[in-house]
N, C-alpha and C positions, 0 to 999 in steps of 0.2 A: 597414616595416622593419627590419630586419635587425641584428643587433649578432651578434660572433662575441671572444668573450675570452676569456682563457686563466685556465683554472679555480684561479687559485692567487692569479689579479688580482684574482675576481669575489668581492664582500664583502655580503653583504647586509644591508640588505634589496632588492630590485629597486625602481626610482623604482615608481609606481603604473602607469604607463604600457608597462610591460618585465614580459616573460614570458617564464619561460623553459620549454624545449623538448628537454634532453637527455632521457639515460639517468642522471642523477644524480653526484654529483660524491661520491667514494668517502671516509668520514669525514661526511662536513657532512647534518648536520641538516636545514640549511634547504631544501639543491638538490636531493632528492632526483628520481627517474624520472617525467617527465613521463606527461600523457597524449597528448602531440605528440611525444614520442621516436620516432627511424627506429628499428619493426621491423624492417627488410628487411637490413638487415645479419645478424641474428642469428636471424629467425622466418622469414623469406622472401630465402635469399640469393638464388633464381633471379627474383627482382626488382625494379625499383630502384626509389627512393620514389614516383616520380612515377608509377608501375603501380599502386602501391601503394596510391595516391591515390582513384587516376583507377574505382579498384575497389571501396572502399566506397559501399556506399550511403548513410552516414548524414553524407556528406563534409559537407555546410553545414550540419548540423547541430552534428558536429566542430567545423567550424574557423570559427564563430559567436563566442565566445568569446574567437578572437584579433585580430578586424575590431578596428585603428585601435592596436592593438597593436605592440611592438616585441617582435619575437622575437628570446631571447638561444640561443645555440647554443656547446657548449665544446669542440665535439668536435677543431677544428685541424684538420678533412680536406680539400681543396679542392673535392671537390663535398657541401659537408656539405646535410643536407636545410628548411635553414631557410631557404632561397632560394624552394626551392621548397613551403613551408610557405608564403610570404610572396605570392608568386605564387597560389596559388589561391585564399587567403582576399581577397585584393584582386577576381580572378576573381570567385568564385562568390560572397560572400555578398554584393561591391556588390551582384549583377549583380537574385542576390533580394529585398537590400530594395528594389533601383529598382523591378522589376519587379511586387513585391506591397506595395509603400506609394502608392499615388494622389496622396497631400501631395510627394510627395519630393523634393528640391530638390537638381541636384546642386553643386553650388552649394559647398552646404557640406563636402558630399564632394573639395571641392578642385578644381570643375568639370569632371568626369567626362563 
């Protein structure tokens, strides 16, 4: 799930099921830069965030902590990276769990 919030409206702490994935909110001790921020706009301006994700060799392990969580972003862009993160988490991590666990029950994850 994805949640976009106005930075001035975000109040710590987030719910236990939410995780902040942005570049940080200036002056905030709580909303600091996240490991899942979008570096493509600064470090890789020639790549889309999706291309950046596809190029990460550690994508499954990097995204695993986001599984089952609501990703919270504050950038306000129409093409915010939070949607791409959520889609990749659901695609990569779900299938990794399903393929590596012989006792996996799809019903536990919403009947996929």
